[in-house]
N, C-alpha and C positions, 0 to 999 in steps of 0.2 A: 504494500500500500504506500502511495506517495504522500509526502508530508509537505506542509507549507511552513516556511520560516520567514518571519519578518525581521529585517535588519534595520536597526536604528543607530543611535549614537554609540560609538566604540564597538560597532558590530555586535551589540547585545542581541540575544535571541529572544524574540517575543513569541509566545505560543498561543495567543488568543485567536479564535476563528470568528469570522463574521456570523451573525445569527439572523434568523428571519429570512423571508424571501428577498432576494436581491435582484434589482432590475438590471437589464443588460445595457440600458441607456447610460451614456457617460454623464457625470455630474460636474457642473462648473465649480471651480474652487471658491469656497466662501471666504469672505473677508477674514473671519476668525480662524480659519484653518492655516496651519503653519507648515504643511508638507505636501509634496507632490509625489505620487506613487508611480513607480515603474516596475515591471515584472521581469524576472529571469526564470525561464523554464528550461532546465538542462538536466542531463542524467547525473544524479548524485548517488545512485546505487546501481549495481549491476556491472557488466563488463565495460561500459563506457563511462563509468563514474569518474575516473581520473581526469578525463577531459572536462567534465562538468565542474569538478573541483577547481581546476585551473581557471576556468571561466569565472567561477565564484570569486577567486582571489583577485582577479583583475577588476571585476565589477565592484567589489567592496572597496577596493582602493580608490576607484574613480568616484564612488559615492562620497567617501571621506574627503577627497580632493575638492569636489564641488562644494560641499557643505563648509569646509574649512576656509574656502575662498569667498564665502558670503551667500551661498545658496543661489536660488533663482532670482536674480536681481529684478527682472521684469515683474515678478510677483512679490515684491517687497522683501526679498531674502528668504522666501519659503525654502525649507530644507527638502532635499531629494531623499526619498526613501525607497529602498529596494525590497521587493516582495519576491521571495524565492519559492519555486515549486520544483519537485523532482519528477522527471519523466519516467523513472524506473527503467526497465529493460526491454520494453516493447512499444510498438506504435499504439497499441490499444491503451496502454497505461499513460502514454504521453497525451493522447487525446482526452482521456478521463481527467488527467491533471489540468489540462487546458480548460475543460468545462468547469471544474471546481474553481479554478483561478478566476474565471469570468464571473461566476456566480458569487464568490466570496469577496471579491474585490471590485465592486462596481466603479470605484474612483480611479482605477488605473488609467493612465493617459498614454501608455505605450509599453513596449517590452521587447525582449530579444531571446533567442534560442532557436532550435533545440539541439544543436551540434550535429547529431546524425540526421542525414537528409530524410530517411524514412520516418523518423519522429517528427521532423519539421513539417513534412507533407501532411501528416495526420493532424498535428496541433493547429496548423494555420487554417484548416477548414473551420475551426472554432473561432479563432481570433478574427478571421475575415468577416464572419457573420456578425461579430460584435463590433466591427469597424474599429478594431484596436490596431494602431500602427505597430508593425512588427519587423524588427531587424534580425537578420540571420547571417551566420557565416557558413551555413550548409551549402553544398555544392550543386546538387541536382538541378538540371535545367527545368524540370517540371515545376519547381517551387515558384518560379516567376514566369512560367509558361502557361498558366491557367487563366490569365486575364484578371487576376485579383488586383485590387486597388490599394490594399493596406499592407502589402508585404514588400520589404526592401532587402535585396540580396547584396551584401558588401563584398562577397568573394567573386572571383571569376568563376563562371559556371563550370560544371564538369566537362561539358562539351568544349568550352574554351580552353580549359586546362589540357584536355586531350589534344587539341590542335597545337598547343605550345610545347608540351612536355617532350615528346619524342624528338622533334627537330632541335630543341635546345640541348637535350642530352647528347644527341649525335654530334652537334657542333662542339660541345664541351669536350667530348671524348676525342674528336679529331684534332682539336687544338692541343690537347694534352699529350697525344701519342703520335699524331701525324697519320693515323689510320682511321678510316671511317667504318663504324660498325655496320653490319649488314643483316644480322639475325637477332631476333628478340623473342623472349618467352614471357608469358603473362600468367599470374596466379592471383586470384582475388575472390571476394565473396559476392553474393547476389543481392546486397542491399542497394538502395536507390542510387547513391552517388557512383559506385563502381559500375552499375548497369549503364548509367548515362555516359560515363567515361568510355567504357568499352564499346558502346554502340558506335561512337564516332571513330574510335580506333579501327574497328573492323570494317566500317563502311568506306572510309577514305584516307584516314591519316597514315595507315601503314603504306598504302600505295604511293601517297604523296611524298612520304619520307624515304621511299625506296628501301623499306625494310621488309624482311620475310619473317612471319611468325612461325616459330617451330614448335610452340606449345601454347595452349590457351586453357588453363585450368580454372574451374569455378566451383565454389563450395558454399554451403549455408553456414553462417556463423552461429555460435562460436565453433572454431576449428578443433576437432578432436585429434586427428592424425593426418599429417601431410606426406607421409612416406611415399605412397604410390604416385602422388602428383609430382613430387620433387624428382622421383626416379624418371618420370617421363620427360621432365624438363632437362635433366642431365643428359638423357639420351639424345635430345635435340641439339645439344652443343651450341647454345645461344651465345652471342657476344655480350649480352647483358639480359637481366630479368627485371620485369616491372611487377611490383607488388601492389595489389588493390585490396588489401585487408583494411579493416576499419577499427580495430581495437588492439590495445597493447598485448593482451594474452596471445592473440593470433600472430602478431608481429614477432613476438618472442619465439613461438613454436616454429615459425618459418625460418628465421635466421639460425636458430639452433639446428634445425634439420639440414639446412644447406651446409652448415659448417661440419656437421656429423658426416655428411656424404662427400666431404673433401672439396666443397665449393665455397670456400671462404672468400672474403673480399679481395684477397690477392689473386684468386683464381677466377672468380666470376663477379663482375660489377653488378650492383643491385640498386634499384630505384624504388623507393617507397612513395606513397601518396597520402597526404593529409597530416594534420598537426599532431596526431597521436604518435607519429614516427619520431617526433622531436621532444617528447616529454621526459623529464628526469626519471620517471618510473621505469621507462623502457631501458635506460642505462643500467638501473639497479638489477633488473631481472634478466636482461640479455647479455650484459657485459660489454665493455668498451671494445674488446677484441673482435667479437662477432659483429659489432656495429660499424667498425672502422671502414671508412670509404663509402658507406651507404649514402646515396643521394636521395633527397626527399623533395618532391614537388608539392607545394602547398600554396595557400591563398594569401598569406600575409606573413611578414616577419619584421620586427622592429628595426629601424635603421638609425643612422646617426642623429637624425632630427629629434628623436625622443630618447636620447641616451640618459637624460636626467630622470625620466620616468622609469626607465629600465633599472637604473641603479637603486632608486627608491623601492621598487618592487622587490628586488633581491634582498635589500636590507629588511624590509617589512615581513616578507614571507619566508625567508631563508631558503627559497628555491634557488637553484644555481643560475637560472636565466629567465628572462621575460620573453615568452615565446608566443606561438601562433594563437593558442586558445585564449590566453590571458590578455594579449594585446587587442584581440577582437572585442572581448567583453568590455575592456576599458574604453575602447573607441565607441562602442555602441551606447554606453552610458553617456559619454560626452556628446554624441550625436543627438540623443534624446533631450539632453539638457539644452543644447543649442536650439533645437526645434521648439521647445517650450518657451525659451527666451524670445524667439522670433514670433511665436504665436501670441505671446502675452496673455496666455490663458491655459489652464490645465484642463483642456477639452480635447478629446480624441481627434475629432475631425480637423480641428485647427492645428494640432500637433502633426498630424499626417500631412496637412498642407505645408507646414513648415519644413518637413523633411523633403517633400517634393520640390520645394523652392531652393534648397541648398545648392550653392554653386561656389565652392571654396577651393582655393589653390594655395598649398604651402602655408596654411594657417589653421589654427584651432584643431578640430578633430581630423582634418585632412592630413595632418602631419603623421598620423598613425598608419598611413598606407604608403608603400614604396613610391608610387607615382605622385604622391602629394595632392591627390584629387578627391574631392567629395561632391559628387553629383550623381543623382539617380535618373535613369531614363524612363520612358513611358511604361516599360514593363516592371520597373522597380529594381533594375540591375545597375550596379555602380559603374558609371562611365569610366573607362580607362583601367579597369581591374585587370591585372596581369599576374601571370604565374611567377612565384618565387621558387628558387631552388637553394636548399642548404645541404651541407654534407657533414656527416659525422667525421670529425678529425680530432684525434687525441682525446676522446671521451666527451666531446661536446659538439652540438650542431653549429656550424659556421656558415653564414650566408655566402653563396658564390655567384648568385644571379638574382635580379638584374644588377647593373653596375651601381645603382643608387644605394644599394645596401650591401654590396659585396665586400667581404672582409678578408677573403683569401681566394687563391686560384684553386680550381678543381684538381683533385688527385684521381688518376685513372690508371689501373694496372696495365703495364705494357706486356700483355700476354700474347704469345705467338699463336 
């Protein structure tokens, strides 16, 4: 069962639930009210919980930063309050949590989540009916392909990432070794984002990139045993392998099995996809040796423009770095804050209009994206959203693409 947690001053946990029948209609902020509520709906239990916890850390820090800086100035310094809900471990639980969220918190002006695209697709059916503006880092093209008016996707879509990942990886490999890869293998699960990603890969990206697929393995998460799939990949003798897993336990099982079968990073280059491939938890369970050299394509990574926030995050949380999931949550809180300021009202439709009107470059929340752009198109997709690539080097993920965030050159094994 999913739980609701209200976050107030000093991240105190409030446990009271709303009582009585709750209207779905948004309420205008009354003069005597001193807070503006936004929601976070992410996995805080189950196999995707680590990603939700990292989002939670980024969001709570952003809430404190807003309130310590004087709150919502357009509303007389009203404090921003984060209302947290847990999606649990399935799309059904995510949708149920969204329904409870809407019923129990009629004063919400916006929110963000749900990390896994399958959860986001389910939950946004509920938020859209409630006309609650919703920001997401989830990748699936379907999220903003349904004609919804209140969903805003800050990541490059899975289709867009598929268009960019293989050409960029091939180019990085060729620059590092002077040799162009020609064969690739794939292994991933059948949740929404990988399905969207692989659709584009199979239909045209492989042909456009002049790559041959020697294996294409699909499983239902969580992964129990990858032995047979990895054996088939090894038999295909690819130049590199692309992982489309979606959670840390599966990531660990995969890199462990490849290493066990003699396919370490020194023998077979590997490319993961998504922020879970860059969490400290993966380092703890998989080990630096098995992760060394793994490239990761993902939707965002903090650059030099937000080094001060990165440092404060590490000091505050004791996490070793400020990564994909936390930076998105921090940015989404700041985007909602900016929209409320522009709307001048804690009212859902006005806040949604405020998000649609955003057009920022290298300022405010725009600084948290590598391209420095904050603008959403008519579908709700962030304009200019591009793929980022980081690589595990000496026990930590280091950005290697694009140039705006790159801190190192890519390492690629020179295998014959």
